[in-house]
N, C-alpha and C positions, 0 to 999 in steps of 0.2 A: 895676861891671862884674865878672862872675865868669866865668873861663875864656873870655874874649873875648865874653861875652854881656852885653847891657845889661839890668840889673835895674832895674825901675821903682820907683814909690812904693808905699806900703803899700796893698794891696788889701783885706785883712781883718785886723782887730786883735781879739784876745781879751784882755779885761781882767778879772782876778780871778774867773775862772769856777770855781764849785764845784758838784759833783753828788754827791748821796748816795742810796743805796738802803737805807732803814731806817737801821741803825746803821753801815753800811759807807760810808766816804767814798771814792768812786771818783775824784774830782778835787777838789783843794783849792787854791783861789786861783791858778789857772793863768793866766798871761799870756804872750802871744807875738804875733808878727805874721807875715803871709805877704805877700810883695812881688810885684808884677806881674812875670810872666814867669820866676819862679824855680821850682825844684823843691825843695820842703821835705820832708825825711824826718822822721817822728815815730817814735822808737824807744824801746825800754825792755823790761824783762823781762815775762813773762806776768803779767797782772793789774795792769800799771802804769797803765791808764786810757786807752790809745791809741784803741781802738775807741769807747769812751765819748766821747772828744774829737771824733772824726769824727761821731758821732751828734748831738752838740751843734751842730756846724757846719752840718749839713744839716737840723736841726730835729726829728730823731727823739726826742731827749731835750731837756728844758727845764732849764736850770741853776737851782739853788737860789738863787744870786745871781751877779752879774757880768754883763757885757755883751759883745756882739759888734758890731763896726762893719765893715760891708761896703759898699764903694763909697760911703763917706762917710755912710752911714745907720746909726744905732746902734739895736740891738735888745736887749731883755731876753728876749724870747721870739720864736721863729720856727717856723712850721709847715713840714713838708717841701715842701708845694706852693708856699709863699712862697719858700723857698730855691731851688727849681727855677725859678720865675718870675724871680728876681733873677739867675740865672746860675750856680748851684752844682749840679753833677752828681756822681754817686756810683757807684762799683762796690763790691761786697761781698766779704767774706772767703770766704763760700760762694756759689757762682755762683747768681744769681737771674734766671733766664731762663724764657721760656715754652717748655718742652721740646718741645711738640708743634708749635710754629710754626717756620718756616724761619728761616735766618740773616737773609734780607732782611726778613722781617716783624718779627723781633725788633728789628732796628736801626731799622726804620720807627717802632716805638712810641716811640722817643726823640724823634721829631719832633712829638709830640702838642701841646706847648705852642706850637709854631711855626705850627700850622694855625689860621688866623684867619678862614677864609671862613665865610659865612653858613650856619647849620645847614640851612636849607631847600635851599640850593644843593647842599650836600653830600649831602643825602638823595636828590635827583633826579640828582646827578652831572652838572650842566649848567653851561655858561658858566664863570664864574670858578673854580668848584670844580675843574673839569678842569685848568685852568691851574695852580692851586695844587698839586694832587696831582702833576702832572708835575714841578714845581719841587722838591717834597719828595723825589720818587723820584730825581731827579738828584743831590740832596744825599746821599741814602743810597748811591747807586751810587759816588759819589766816595769815601765812607768805606770802602766795600767794596774799592775799588781800592787805597786808601791802606794798608789793613791786609792786603792781598794774600790775600783770602779769596774771590776770584771763583769758584773751583771749588766752593765749598760754599754759594753764595748761595741755592740752592733746597733745601738739605738741612735737615730738621728738626734743631734743635740737640741734642735728646736723643740723637741718633746720633753726635754728634761727640766726639772725644777731649777730655779735660779742658782741655788747653792751648788748643785752638781755641775751646772754650766761653768761656774767659776773654777771648780776643781779641774774640769777638762781644759780650760784655758791655761791653768797652771801646768798641766801635763804637757800641753803643746810647747810652752816656754821651756820646760825641762828637757824636752826632746832635742833641743838645740845644744844641750850640754854646756850651758853658759858658765863663764867665770863669774859674771855679775848678773844677778837677777833683779830686775826692777818691778816692783809690785805697786800699782796705783789703786789704793783703797781695796785691798783684797777681801775685806770683810763687809764692804758696803752692802746694805740691803739684806743681810743675813740674820736669821734668828740666832738665839743663844747657842743651840746645839751645833748649827752650821759654823758659827764662829769658833767654837771649841775645836771642831774638826780641822778647820783651816789653820788655826794656830798650831795644832799638833803637826800638820803636814809641813808648815813653814819651818818649824824647829827641826823636824826630821830631815828636810832637804839640806838645811844648814849643817846638821851634825853628820849625817850619813854620806852626803855627797861632797861636803866641804864647800858648798856654794856660798859665795858672798851675796848678801841680800840688802837692798835698800828699798824701803817701803814707805808709802804715805798711808797714814791711818788716823782717823778721827776718834776712835774708841781709846780713851786714855788708859783704861784697864789693860787692853791688849798691848799698847805701847810699853807700859811699865813692866808687863809680864815677860815679853819676848825679846825686847831690844837690849843690845849691848851698849848702844850709844844713841843719843837723840840730837838732831839738829833742828832748831826752831827758826822759822821764817815769819816775818811780820811785815806787811806792805813791801814785800820783795827784798827785804834785808835780813841778814842773819842776826838774830839777837841772842842766841845761846847755842852751846855745843858741848855736850858732855854726857856723863852717866845719867840714866833716867832719874835716880834719886836726887842728884844734884840739880838737874834741870828743873824738876818740879818745885824746887825751893827758890828758884831764881825769881826775883821780884819783877823783872821785865816780862818773864814768861807768864807769871800770875796775872799781871795787868793785861797782857795781850791775848791770853788764850785760856788759862786754867781758871782764873777768877774765883768765884764762889765755890765751884766744885773742889778746888784745892783747899779752901778754908775749911770745908766740911770733912775733908779726908783725914 
């Protein structure tokens, strides 16, 4: 139990994962676990391998060696479509939305894997297909209400300020009802108010939906405030893993990442 929250068993385990791009080793023998209902922060200096690690977890990159065990199934290779089917959703460092589509339609695309009705029924929009679409629209509307973006539901996302675009992208990921939500720098480029809002929504997703979250974040104040546990990478290797208060006192982390900012804290 962390901060009064019940942390469950291991949901995903990474064992000795290595990734290289030519002669450059992006990850070297990295191992860690993500537990049910926890918020895990992955931190480290630029070039530490953080985004590469997320890309491995959702199948964008295939490791040179090592395995991932998710929901008690072990994989050496996993395609992004398989990761999505198994319950892993992802947001990106740079917003990846359909800019000409509305907020509602962008979030609705996150329901694609949940739509199981017969293709012919969908084509003629009759019978069960109508019922299925109503159910999916209700799910999307609940997410819109949850994220407090009702006023922009019919606005093309290309017209929205950056902070709201990041919130829409979070909504699209939530529409897939993931067991594990991967967030790549969800607060990047935001002002203080936008960061506070995003922190609140991440905590609410974790608490109300019970969603397990792994995030990359450079803002150490955010990491220390919302994380249950922190994994630190440096030059593609794991150098620390533990509670935020313990990690921030680790001499290897201070040398690699926190430095003077830690000394002043």
